[in-house]
Steps between C-alpha positions, in 0.01 A plus 500: 500500500802274461551152649682636805209726596236226479393368842628150575179298550690186587681673784174655629325162491791344685485769774122453542528120509783517754300741720192277489706187579672682789163611639361146483813360667475761779134414554584128503764559766267721710206254515679234712643777722156653566346153544768419760371788713147354512428271798542130427242236594724405792517864614122530475458189713753640746295802594258623240126445557360174363154461345277201574202398286235410756262360239725192471491416873220255584352470852738307723790548258838645596688698235873564553678805354850632562554843650835625634640150461236347728196283426178689564178303537166622372218277624132520418365374830182294506220540755643200689847656509358824640297311761813311610659829610262526797557133590879548515500832688525360855818307412691783332800692635392837360137479382468880473831530309629761748862377476491420130576685180211604275365825353235687700222382270589139588478549877181299537396141564545414131831687463382628163311780324251252361416200724485269199848587370809442712840637397807400706865411466544124487806515725505361854591766755722250683789429261359594159381157381189476282190360673259275310123508489324234704123478465260397776508148353861460626386425858683165504827684446426830676281396794128452567441872568667617177267736310732561205779743428874478443774278640874560487664155476845636591426561869128437543347849509127508428298794366129548435349623170578860604867415555467525880741274688390237752628514857798276568638534147859616454383780265492817714244698299225463244585482129571841347231674295667717230350827375248452220210670330206405281510691172185333371268212589732259322843655555715527811840670524746373761762744624280804466227638720307827510782674692778393261299508176647755261782587743 
C-alpha cells in the first residue's frame, strides 16, 4: 500500500470534529427556540391555574395571589368571621348570591366549598378598584353595626367576609368567586375545578 492509498486520518478527524461541532451548535440554537414556546410566568398568571399552599395561611389571614391579571384573595376565616355572616345578612343587597358570579359549589351562605376557606377576586364589582379588609374593630371608621369585612375606599362599597355587598353601595353585585379545587388538605388550585380539571 503506497502513501496515496493510505486513509487520511487527519481529514477524517476533521470531518468528525466538524460534524460534532455542527450538532452542538444546532442543539444550542434549538434550545432557546423550544424554550420560547413554553408559557412564561406572565402567561401562566394570565390564565393558567395557580397553586396556593394553604398550610401557610393562618386563621384570620388573607393571602393574595395573581390569576388572570387579577388579585385573588384566599382567607382562612375564623369562627368570629363566620358568625359575622349571619349578623350582616339583613343589610345585604344579595344575601343568597342569586345575581352574583360564583361556581355552583359556592352557592351557599359561605360562598365557598369549605366554610373556613374563602376564595374570591379582590376586585370591586363597581369600577374594578381593590377593596381592603376591615375587621370588626374598625367600628369607629365603619359604623357601630360593622361586623367586619371589606371596604372599597374609591366609592364606599362594603362587603362582608363572604364578599356579599351591602345595600346602598355603588357595587351592583357581590365579589366574584373564581373556579377552584382542593387537590389536597394543604393545596388549592385557582382557575380549575372538577369540571375543567384535565380538560
